[in-house]
N, C-alpha and C positions, 0 to 999 in steps of 0.2 A: 447558532444552535450548537450546543455542546455535544460531544461524542456520546455521552451517556444517554442523551435523549433521542438517539436515532433508532430506527426499527431493526428487527431481526433480519429483515430482507437485506439490509446493507451488509450485515455480518455474513450472510450466505454468499452475496456477490463477491465480497473480498476473500472469502475462504476458497473460492474457485481459482484464485490467482496461482499460476504455476510457480514452482520454486525458482527464485532468482539466483543467477550466477553473476559474480562480479565481472564487469566488462574489462577490468584491468588485469586480474590474476586468475579468474575462473573459479575462485572459492565460492562457497555458499554465502548468500547475503541474508541478513536478518532485518526485520522491520525496526526502524529507528524512531520514526515519528509519523503521525498522521494528522491531517487537518481537513475539516469539512468546510467547504465554501461554495456558494452559488450552485447548489445542487450537485456538487462533485466532491469526491474524496481524493485528496492528494496523500500518497504514502511514500515516505522516504525510506529507502533501504540502505544499509551500510554493510561493507564487507566484514566478515567475521575474522579475517586474518589480522592479527595484531599490527603487523608492519605495513598494511595496505590501507589506502585512503579512498578506495573505490566507493562510489555512491550511485544510486539509481532513483529516479522519481517516477512514480506511477500515478496516473490520473484515472479515476473510475467515475463515470456518470451514474447517478442514481436514477433509476427508472421506477417510479412508484405509480400504481394505478393500473388499470387495464387498457389495452390498446383497442 
């Protein structure tokens, strides 16, 4: 499934994500890439500092429907 075909619910879940700080230098991280696979969204973050190579991977399960 392509990212453009996902629902607004997924956007809301992802927007609740707290600001990421680099585990190596403490600078703010920015979203670098995202992939949807098997009902989960994987988001790669990269450090915004030019000389730092810090990265972070976040996995979010998509819960659609009522419980």
